[in-house]
SESE-609225 format. One record per residue (C-alpha): x, y, z. Coordinates in steps of 0.2 Angstrom, whole numbers, always signed. Example, Ala and Ser with C-alpha at 12.3 -4.5 7.8 and 13.67 -1.06 7.14 Angstrom:
2
+-------+-------+-------+
|     X |     Y |     Z |
+-------+-------+-------+
|   +62 |   -22 |   +39 |
|   +68 |    -5 |   +36 |
+-------+-------+-------+
***
This chain:
316
+-------+-------+-------+
|     X |     Y |     Z |
+-------+-------+-------+
|    +0 |    +0 |    +0 |
|    +7 |   +17 |    -5 |
|   +11 |   +29 |    +9 |
|    -1 |   +41 |    +2 |
|   -15 |   +29 |    +8 |
|   -10 |   +30 |   +26 |
|   -19 |   +47 |   +30 |
|   -35 |   +39 |   +24 |
|   -33 |   +24 |   +36 |
|   -29 |   +36 |   +51 |
|   -44 |   +47 |   +47 |
|   -55 |   +33 |   +46 |
|   -50 |   +26 |   +62 |
|   -51 |   +43 |   +70 |
|   -69 |   +45 |   +64 |
|   -74 |   +28 |   +70 |
|   -66 |   +32 |   +87 |
|   -75 |   +49 |   +88 |
|   -91 |   +41 |   +83 |
|   -89 |   +27 |   +96 |
|   -85 |   +40 |  +109 |
|  -100 |   +51 |  +104 |
|  -111 |   +36 |  +106 |
|  -104 |   +33 |  +123 |
|  -106 |   +52 |  +128 |
|  -124 |   +51 |  +122 |
|  -127 |   +35 |  +131 |
|  -119 |   +43 |  +147 |
|  -129 |   +59 |  +145 |
|  -145 |   +50 |  +142 |
|  -141 |   +39 |  +157 |
|  -138 |   +55 |  +168 |
|  -154 |   +63 |  +162 |
|  -164 |   +47 |  +166 |
|  -156 |   +47 |  +183 |
|  -161 |   +65 |  +186 |
|  -179 |   +62 |  +179 |
|  -180 |   +46 |  +190 |
|  -175 |   +56 |  +206 |
|  -187 |   +70 |  +201 |
|  -201 |   +58 |  +199 |
|  -197 |   +49 |  +215 |
|  -196 |   +66 |  +224 |
|  -213 |   +71 |  +217 |
|  -220 |   +54 |  +222 |
|  -213 |   +56 |  +240 |
|  -221 |   +73 |  +241 |
|  -237 |   +66 |  +235 |
|  -237 |   +51 |  +247 |
|  -230 |   +60 |  +262 |
|  -240 |   +76 |  +259 |
|  -228 |   +90 |  +261 |
|  -235 |  +107 |  +258 |
|  -233 |  +126 |  +262 |
|  -241 |  +132 |  +278 |
|  -253 |  +146 |  +278 |
|  -257 |  +160 |  +290 |
|  -270 |  +173 |  +293 |
|  -273 |  +187 |  +306 |
|  -290 |  +182 |  +314 |
|  -291 |  +196 |  +327 |
|  -284 |  +211 |  +336 |
|  -288 |  +214 |  +354 |
|  -286 |  +228 |  +366 |
|  -286 |  +220 |  +383 |
|  -280 |  +236 |  +392 |
|  -281 |  +254 |  +386 |
|  -279 |  +269 |  +396 |
|  -271 |  +287 |  +395 |
|  -253 |  +280 |  +396 |
|  -254 |  +265 |  +384 |
|  -263 |  +252 |  +374 |
|  -259 |  +234 |  +376 |
|  -263 |  +225 |  +359 |
|  -264 |  +206 |  +356 |
|  -264 |  +200 |  +338 |
|  -271 |  +183 |  +334 |
|  -263 |  +174 |  +320 |
|  -270 |  +157 |  +314 |
|  -256 |  +146 |  +307 |
|  -261 |  +130 |  +298 |
|  -248 |  +116 |  +295 |
|  -253 |  +103 |  +281 |
|  -237 |   +93 |  +284 |
|  -236 |   +76 |  +293 |
|  -222 |   +83 |  +305 |
|  -221 |   +98 |  +316 |
|  -214 |  +114 |  +309 |
|  -204 |  +126 |  +320 |
|  -209 |  +144 |  +320 |
|  -192 |  +152 |  +320 |
|  -195 |  +171 |  +321 |
|  -210 |  +183 |  +321 |
|  -206 |  +201 |  +315 |
|  -220 |  +214 |  +318 |
|  -222 |  +232 |  +314 |
|  -237 |  +245 |  +317 |
|  -236 |  +261 |  +307 |
|  -248 |  +275 |  +304 |
|  -248 |  +284 |  +288 |
|  -230 |  +277 |  +285 |
|  -224 |  +282 |  +302 |
|  -218 |  +269 |  +314 |
|  -227 |  +267 |  +330 |
|  -219 |  +251 |  +337 |
|  -209 |  +236 |  +330 |
|  -201 |  +221 |  +337 |
|  -195 |  +203 |  +335 |
|  -201 |  +187 |  +344 |
|  -188 |  +173 |  +342 |
|  -191 |  +155 |  +344 |
|  -210 |  +157 |  +344 |
|  -214 |  +139 |  +346 |
|  -220 |  +124 |  +335 |
|  -235 |  +121 |  +324 |
|  -241 |  +103 |  +326 |
|  -242 |   +91 |  +312 |
|  -258 |   +92 |  +302 |
|  -264 |  +105 |  +314 |
|  -268 |  +123 |  +316 |
|  -264 |  +135 |  +331 |
|  -267 |  +152 |  +335 |
|  -251 |  +162 |  +339 |
|  -254 |  +177 |  +350 |
|  -242 |  +192 |  +347 |
|  -242 |  +204 |  +362 |
|  -236 |  +222 |  +360 |
|  -239 |  +239 |  +368 |
|  -241 |  +256 |  +361 |
|  -234 |  +270 |  +373 |
|  -244 |  +285 |  +370 |
|  -231 |  +298 |  +376 |
|  -218 |  +291 |  +364 |
|  -230 |  +293 |  +350 |
|  -236 |  +310 |  +355 |
|  -218 |  +316 |  +358 |
|  -212 |  +309 |  +341 |
|  -227 |  +315 |  +330 |
|  -233 |  +332 |  +335 |
|  -249 |  +331 |  +325 |
|  -255 |  +316 |  +334 |
|  -266 |  +324 |  +348 |
|  -274 |  +316 |  +363 |
|  -292 |  +312 |  +360 |
|  -290 |  +308 |  +342 |
|  -292 |  +292 |  +332 |
|  -277 |  +287 |  +321 |
|  -277 |  +274 |  +307 |
|  -264 |  +260 |  +308 |
|  -257 |  +246 |  +297 |
|  -250 |  +230 |  +305 |
|  -237 |  +220 |  +296 |
|  -232 |  +203 |  +302 |
|  -219 |  +191 |  +295 |
|  -218 |  +173 |  +301 |
|  -202 |  +164 |  +297 |
|  -205 |  +145 |  +297 |
|  -194 |  +130 |  +292 |
|  -203 |  +117 |  +281 |
|  -195 |  +101 |  +275 |
|  -193 |  +100 |  +256 |
|  -197 |  +119 |  +254 |
|  -184 |  +125 |  +267 |
|  -186 |  +142 |  +276 |
|  -202 |  +152 |  +271 |
|  -208 |  +169 |  +276 |
|  -227 |  +171 |  +278 |
|  -231 |  +190 |  +276 |
|  -247 |  +196 |  +284 |
|  -255 |  +213 |  +284 |
|  -270 |  +221 |  +293 |
|  -277 |  +239 |  +294 |
|  -288 |  +247 |  +307 |
|  -290 |  +262 |  +319 |
|  -284 |  +265 |  +337 |
|  -288 |  +279 |  +349 |
|  -277 |  +290 |  +359 |
|  -288 |  +293 |  +374 |
|  -290 |  +310 |  +383 |
|  -295 |  +313 |  +401 |
|  -313 |  +319 |  +402 |
|  -317 |  +336 |  +412 |
|  -329 |  +335 |  +427 |
|  -337 |  +348 |  +436 |
|  -350 |  +349 |  +451 |
|  -362 |  +362 |  +445 |
|  -372 |  +362 |  +461 |
|  -377 |  +352 |  +476 |
|  -395 |  +350 |  +478 |
|  -399 |  +343 |  +496 |
|  -416 |  +334 |  +499 |
|  -415 |  +332 |  +517 |
|  -405 |  +343 |  +528 |
|  -400 |  +341 |  +546 |
|  -384 |  +344 |  +556 |
|  -382 |  +325 |  +559 |
|  -385 |  +319 |  +542 |
|  -389 |  +327 |  +525 |
|  -395 |  +318 |  +509 |
|  -391 |  +328 |  +493 |
|  -389 |  +326 |  +474 |
|  -373 |  +330 |  +465 |
|  -377 |  +339 |  +449 |
|  -362 |  +334 |  +438 |
|  -356 |  +340 |  +421 |
|  -345 |  +328 |  +411 |
|  -336 |  +334 |  +395 |
|  -330 |  +321 |  +383 |
|  -315 |  +328 |  +374 |
|  -312 |  +312 |  +363 |
|  -317 |  +309 |  +345 |
|  -327 |  +294 |  +350 |
|  -342 |  +290 |  +361 |
|  -341 |  +285 |  +380 |
|  -354 |  +275 |  +388 |
|  -352 |  +279 |  +407 |
|  -355 |  +263 |  +418 |
|  -347 |  +267 |  +434 |
|  -338 |  +280 |  +445 |
|  -325 |  +277 |  +458 |
|  -320 |  +293 |  +466 |
|  -320 |  +303 |  +482 |
|  -327 |  +321 |  +484 |
|  -322 |  +335 |  +497 |
|  -333 |  +349 |  +501 |
|  -324 |  +364 |  +510 |
|  -309 |  +352 |  +513 |
|  -320 |  +339 |  +522 |
|  -322 |  +322 |  +514 |
|  -340 |  +317 |  +511 |
|  -335 |  +300 |  +505 |
|  -338 |  +291 |  +488 |
|  -354 |  +292 |  +477 |
|  -361 |  +279 |  +465 |
|  -369 |  +281 |  +448 |
|  -387 |  +276 |  +448 |
|  -389 |  +273 |  +429 |
|  -377 |  +272 |  +414 |
|  -375 |  +288 |  +404 |
|  -369 |  +290 |  +386 |
|  -358 |  +305 |  +382 |
|  -356 |  +308 |  +363 |
|  -339 |  +312 |  +356 |
|  -334 |  +330 |  +359 |
|  -350 |  +332 |  +369 |
|  -356 |  +336 |  +387 |
|  -368 |  +326 |  +398 |
|  -376 |  +330 |  +414 |
|  -381 |  +318 |  +427 |
|  -385 |  +316 |  +446 |
|  -377 |  +306 |  +460 |
|  -384 |  +305 |  +478 |
|  -372 |  +308 |  +492 |
|  -374 |  +308 |  +511 |
|  -364 |  +318 |  +523 |
|  -364 |  +326 |  +541 |
|  -364 |  +345 |  +540 |
|  -358 |  +347 |  +558 |
|  -341 |  +341 |  +553 |
|  -339 |  +356 |  +542 |
|  -336 |  +368 |  +556 |
|  -337 |  +387 |  +551 |
|  -338 |  +382 |  +533 |
|  -356 |  +376 |  +536 |
|  -363 |  +393 |  +538 |
|  -356 |  +398 |  +521 |
|  -365 |  +383 |  +514 |
|  -381 |  +388 |  +523 |
|  -381 |  +406 |  +517 |
|  -379 |  +399 |  +499 |
|  -361 |  +406 |  +497 |
|  -350 |  +396 |  +485 |
|  -343 |  +380 |  +492 |
|  -326 |  +374 |  +488 |
|  -324 |  +356 |  +482 |
|  -312 |  +344 |  +475 |
|  -314 |  +327 |  +466 |
|  -303 |  +313 |  +462 |
|  -306 |  +296 |  +455 |
|  -309 |  +286 |  +439 |
|  -324 |  +282 |  +428 |
|  -327 |  +265 |  +419 |
|  -333 |  +268 |  +401 |
|  -337 |  +257 |  +386 |
|  -330 |  +263 |  +369 |
|  -330 |  +257 |  +351 |
|  -313 |  +251 |  +355 |
|  -317 |  +241 |  +371 |
|  -318 |  +246 |  +390 |
|  -308 |  +259 |  +397 |
|  -304 |  +266 |  +414 |
|  -301 |  +284 |  +414 |
|  -296 |  +296 |  +428 |
|  -306 |  +311 |  +433 |
|  -300 |  +325 |  +444 |
|  -305 |  +343 |  +449 |
|  -295 |  +354 |  +461 |
|  -301 |  +370 |  +468 |
|  -319 |  +370 |  +461 |
|  -333 |  +380 |  +468 |
|  -351 |  +376 |  +468 |
|  -368 |  +381 |  +476 |
|  -378 |  +372 |  +489 |
|  -397 |  +372 |  +486 |
|  -412 |  +363 |  +493 |
|  -428 |  +355 |  +486 |
|  -440 |  +368 |  +480 |
|  -427 |  +382 |  +477 |
|  -424 |  +389 |  +460 |
|  -407 |  +387 |  +453 |
|  -404 |  +406 |  +456 |
|  -411 |  +406 |  +474 |
|  -400 |  +406 |  +489 |
|  -402 |  +393 |  +503 |
|  -411 |  +399 |  +518 |
|  -411 |  +388 |  +534 |
+-------+-------+-------+
***
């Protein structure tokens, strides 16, 4: 064979070798792809058989167990459902409450517990709004007002197959910034007068300086006439006070005039009688029950008896 034929022999052998190698690569690649498909199929079968799935969460309620002039304690109920056959840990809870884009409170609750397999649990998120902090930070938020809020909650959970997931939640609403009502004793109208025991009615004026109604249910206070304590009085019936409104009501009291000394004669002559009040009122509001303080220092009122006109002096 001529030497010129040698390149053809080499080339033929190379082509055959490359062809064989190509077939092997294709077989190898096809085998790997088949393995991958097999693993993927097995994974899907496992997920279908075992039943792994993404948990869900929803804000089911926002409560105000305590609200007064200083703070509002808030409890957020979050219902978490776990469709998986094993418990899942609730790693972290991030929360934020803002109003018109301004942060009111934020925080992190680590290691928040575990959600049982194939179960659902209500996770309670407690937080507090300190009104002085809010008012000092934002000058336009005034006592007695109602402000809008937005609650944002992120639940971080660890789920097999899916890994770590964040469940974002959001809720909007309104919250009040309570303001102390003003109270005045307009007059004391006595029904039975004696030095040993006098029965009288306090004529009270209560001004609601809040942008929401108050339903007055109970009073807890002490009153002093001419620097002498006449004890506590009770509310005979509930009274509604409209937002930014004024309500008048009467409360019976009993006291002993002889304990007043020389101040008694000013009372008998119908002169102005100094008084002070201090205590609390229990009210219902659209946002829940509240206990609000009332106080009055250095007030002056008039003492009258049954049958007298409002402008008449008491004569005894």
